[in-house]
NULUMLO-753604 format. One record per residue (C-alpha): residue in one letter; x, y, z. Coordinates in Angstrom, 3 decimals. Each point is the difference from the previous one (the first is absolute). Layout:
<rs>
{r 'A' {X Y Z}} ...
</rs>
This chain:
<rs>
{r 'X' {-17.472 1.803 10.266}} {r 'X' {0.887 3.203 -1.818}} {r 'X' {0.357 0.199 -3.745}} {r 'X' {3.034 1.843 -1.370}} {r 'X' {-1.198 2.875 -2.128}} {r 'X' {1.799 1.999 -2.679}} {r 'X' {0.724 3.692 0.340}} {r 'X' {-2.559 0.919 -2.665}} {r 'X' {-2.704 -2.088 1.681}} {r 'X' {0.688 1.669 3.360}} {r 'X' {-0.228 3.447 -1.609}} {r 'X' {-3.316 -0.902 -1.641}} {r 'X' {-1.357 -1.108 3.377}} {r 'X' {1.118 3.246 1.702}} {r 'X' {-1.583 2.126 -2.741}} {r 'X' {-3.228 -2.006 0.262}} {r 'X' {0.057 0.648 3.754}} {r 'X' {0.497 3.725 -0.647}} {r 'X' {-2.958 0.029 -2.409}} {r 'X' {-2.223 -1.677 2.607}} {r 'X' {1.158 2.398 2.732}} {r 'X' {-0.669 3.032 -2.216}} {r 'X' {-3.534 -1.287 -0.642}} {r 'X' {-0.592 0.000 3.757}} {r 'X' {0.516 -3.662 0.905}} {r 'X' {1.087 -0.649 3.587}} {r 'X' {3.577 -1.329 0.490}} {r 'X' {-1.341 -3.227 1.531}} {r 'X' {-2.149 -0.578 -3.103}} {r 'X' {2.959 0.698 -2.334}} {r 'X' {2.192 -2.397 1.989}} {r 'X' {-2.643 -2.737 -0.199}} {r 'X' {-0.639 0.457 -3.738}} {r 'X' {3.702 0.049 -0.967}} {r 'X' {1.004 -2.619 2.594}} {r 'X' {2.631 2.170 1.678}} {r 'X' {0.546 1.135 3.565}} {r 'X' {-1.711 3.100 1.354}} {r 'X' {3.457 1.381 0.781}} {r 'X' {0.895 -0.086 -3.701}} {r 'X' {-3.193 1.829 -0.908}} {r 'X' {0.714 2.575 2.722}} {r 'X' {3.502 0.585 -1.473}} {r 'X' {-1.516 0.356 -3.485}} {r 'X' {-2.516 2.516 1.340}} {r 'X' {2.763 2.055 1.662}} {r 'X' {2.114 -0.012 -3.207}} {r 'X' {-3.051 0.895 -2.092}} {r 'X' {-0.800 3.011 2.219}} {r 'X' {3.629 1.177 0.042}} {r 'X' {1.054 -0.438 -3.632}} {r 'X' {-2.970 -1.241 -2.040}} {r 'X' {-0.203 -3.110 -2.165}} {r 'X' {3.606 0.310 -1.223}} {r 'X' {1.149 -0.923 3.532}} {r 'X' {-1.526 -3.446 -0.529}} {r 'X' {1.833 -0.682 -3.258}} {r 'X' {2.746 -2.598 0.104}} {r 'X' {3.342 1.303 1.130}} {r 'X' {2.975 -0.251 -2.332}} {r 'X' {2.033 -3.164 0.397}} {r 'X' {2.557 0.176 2.755}} {r 'X' {3.356 -1.683 0.168}} {r 'X' {2.727 -0.516 -2.490}} {r 'X' {-1.184 -0.526 -3.589}} {r 'X' {0.688 -3.443 -1.483}} {r 'X' {3.299 -0.328 -1.870}} {r 'X' {-1.289 -2.345 -2.698}} {r 'X' {-2.582 1.030 -2.558}} {r 'X' {-2.932 -2.274 -0.791}} {r 'X' {1.634 -1.140 -3.260}} {r 'X' {3.239 -0.842 1.839}} {r 'X' {-2.004 -1.999 2.548}} {r 'X' {-1.732 -1.894 -2.821}} {r 'X' {3.366 -0.749 -1.640}} {r 'X' {1.297 -1.219 3.369}} {r 'X' {-2.978 -2.336 0.488}} {r 'X' {0.459 -1.447 -3.507}} {r 'X' {3.721 -0.557 0.632}} {r 'X' {-0.655 -1.623 3.398}} {r 'X' {-2.636 -2.319 -1.437}} {r 'X' {2.385 -1.022 -2.798}} {r 'X' {2.294 -1.357 2.709}} {r 'X' {3.561 0.505 1.150}} {r 'X' {1.330 -2.390 -2.669}} {r 'X' {-1.334 2.332 -2.692}} {r 'X' {2.004 2.816 1.612}} {r 'X' {3.227 -2.001 -0.281}} {r 'X' {0.255 -1.474 3.503}} {r 'X' {1.164 -3.586 0.547}} {r 'X' {-3.045 -0.929 2.111}} {r 'X' {-3.655 0.983 -0.264}} {r 'X' {-0.003 1.450 3.517}} {r 'X' {-0.780 3.670 0.596}} {r 'X' {1.742 1.685 2.928}} {r 'X' {-0.447 3.587 1.156}} {r 'X' {3.494 0.758 -1.250}} {r 'X' {-0.777 -1.391 -3.453}} {r 'X' {-3.292 1.878 -0.199}} {r 'X' {1.800 3.198 1.043}} {r 'X' {2.484 -0.458 -2.866}} {r 'X' {-2.896 -0.627 -2.382}} {r 'X' {-1.723 3.215 1.135}} {r 'X' {3.227 1.906 -0.582}} {r 'X' {0.326 -1.566 -3.460}} {r 'X' {-3.612 0.886 -0.928}} {r 'X' {-0.246 3.494 1.492}} {r 'X' {3.493 1.110 0.964}} {r 'X' {-1.223 0.548 3.576}} {r 'X' {1.530 -1.697 3.036}} {r 'X' {-2.042 -1.605 2.746}} {r 'X' {1.128 -1.358 3.359}} {r 'X' {-0.985 -3.579 0.804}} {r 'X' {-2.740 1.218 2.337}} {r 'X' {-1.225 2.347 -2.745}} {r 'X' {-0.037 -2.893 -2.474}} {r 'X' {-2.022 -2.049 2.500}} {r 'X' {-2.582 2.794 0.468}} {r 'X' {-0.233 0.492 -3.771}} {r 'X' {-0.542 -3.729 -0.586}} {r 'X' {-2.714 -0.110 2.675}} {r 'X' {-1.654 2.979 -1.694}} {r 'X' {0.035 -1.952 -3.277}} {r 'X' {-1.678 -2.979 1.771}} {r 'X' {3.055 -2.247 -0.002}} {r 'X' {0.652 -2.100 3.079}} {r 'X' {2.919 -1.824 1.541}} {r 'X' {0.335 -3.503 -1.408}} {r 'X' {2.296 -2.601 1.485}} {r 'X' {1.442 -2.848 -2.061}} {r 'X' {-1.444 -3.413 0.875}} {r 'X' {3.477 -1.310 0.808}} {r 'X' {-0.331 -2.943 -2.353}} {r 'X' {2.377 -0.474 -2.877}} {r 'X' {-1.446 0.261 -3.486}} {r 'X' {1.832 -3.167 -1.094}} {r 'X' {-1.092 -1.954 3.063}} {r 'X' {-0.197 -3.789 -0.543}} {r 'X' {-3.081 -1.123 1.933}} {r 'X' {0.564 -3.701 -0.769}} {r 'X' {3.563 0.066 1.394}} {r 'X' {-1.223 1.814 3.129}} {r 'X' {-2.766 -2.554 0.532}} {r 'X' {2.521 -2.858 -0.422}} {r 'X' {2.393 1.595 2.527}} {r 'X' {-2.791 0.509 2.555}} {r 'X' {-1.414 -3.524 -0.294}} {r 'X' {3.185 -2.075 -0.537}} {r 'X' {3.206 1.782 0.966}} {r 'X' {-1.135 2.035 3.024}} {r 'X' {-1.516 -2.952 1.936}} {r 'X' {3.254 -2.001 -0.381}} {r 'X' {2.070 2.952 1.190}} {r 'X' {-2.350 0.459 2.929}} {r 'X' {0.337 -3.664 0.980}} {r 'X' {3.796 0.202 -0.193}} {r 'X' {0.014 2.934 2.418}} {r 'X' {-2.140 -1.906 2.499}} {r 'X' {2.203 -3.123 -0.017}} {r 'X' {3.381 1.739 0.370}} {r 'X' {0.355 2.576 2.775}} {r 'X' {1.820 3.187 -0.820}} {r 'X' {3.281 -0.309 1.905}} {r 'X' {0.195 3.749 0.640}} {r 'X' {-3.421 0.276 1.569}} {r 'X' {-0.470 -3.499 1.473}} {r 'X' {0.841 -0.665 3.676}} 
</rs>
């Protein structure tokens, strides 16, 4: 099972491999010591010979830069944890649409629903489904209906055939 490593940790490992290679260690020995494949060490050795140690430094981040700053993300998390009621909604249920409006209110930047979803996943939020039970549910009335009313209704159905379905 592989462990996910950060970019800085991967760079440190490559530079350590380069140091060992420059001291004369065999690629198989470097691979064993750093717990990487021999192919990786071979690639490091080729890059080291071609462009020196700077070739093993971490590459600049690729892809589109994030729209929200770290402070905007923190403000978003605080607002989400306060709940939808605190933001003026009638129910305490967050939807992607509502979160998108909140992001626009906080940062002035617009996100699509799929972008909101990816952002929320990146902030370690997950999809939560309501339990489907009413808050003001009367357990005693439900128990009474199940034990008293339902059995009588069930008996009535068994004694009288339904004229539409009965032959």
